[in-house]
C-alpha angles and dihedrals in degrees: 000000000000112000124175137175109241110175144339110211139174091190129066090219089070097048115116113278100195093104097237115153117262135213112198127208114212133177149107121310112279095014092124105261095142093044089051092052091048091050093047092054096037096239119119097205107031094104117037113248128195139172088224115089118238101030093128100075100155137046108269121202123203117186114216119205088333087282109091144352134248106210123204111202126196114273124245129217127044103014111142102236137118114283091242091057093047090050089052091052090050092051090048092051094047092046091050094048094043102042109025105107093188092059105111103165139010123210109210106205121207130181104242090218094055104034120189116000124186095263091048090053090047090053092046090051090048092051092046093049091053096044093242118163116238145163125214115224122191109210133194091039089151091065095068135063121244097267093047089047092054092045091050094047091047090053091051090049088059085072087069097256137100108236122216108228115227139182123188088194098056101020091237111162099020095115093045092049092050089048091051092046094051095045096042101039119067110215 
């Protein structure tokens, strides 16, 4: 798989204009969006990862096999940043989700240990109300024992979706996520 970083932009005017389909990765700060992208493409350092919440502050586009983009959006939640900056990120995310015609699928990323939080539910409701296609991916599955994993996945299922379990440490779920992406997202 050929994966390349294309652009990091805080402005829709600079987003790619080649018309390739896009799959967006959305979730709270520090939920593992960048690690998920790296694992999916098999490159450890394609998307920047950090233990500090809020490092992804722009929309990052990664072209895959010259055929489509994986798009890493800024996280929401507990990033330590000025309120004005966080508001700008939120406007950027909403503008991208609302207006981007090439967006074919969103991947809503949840921490399997935390489940649904208010902002996740708000985003899910927003996607549902607009008829946007999305998958729910439960990350950090390697950080819990089997009974906590089942409890966490059961809690996520109460949101009316079947989550795809994922671990960036073990690679668990990569094949299933790609399968869901290719069957759910029209290219």
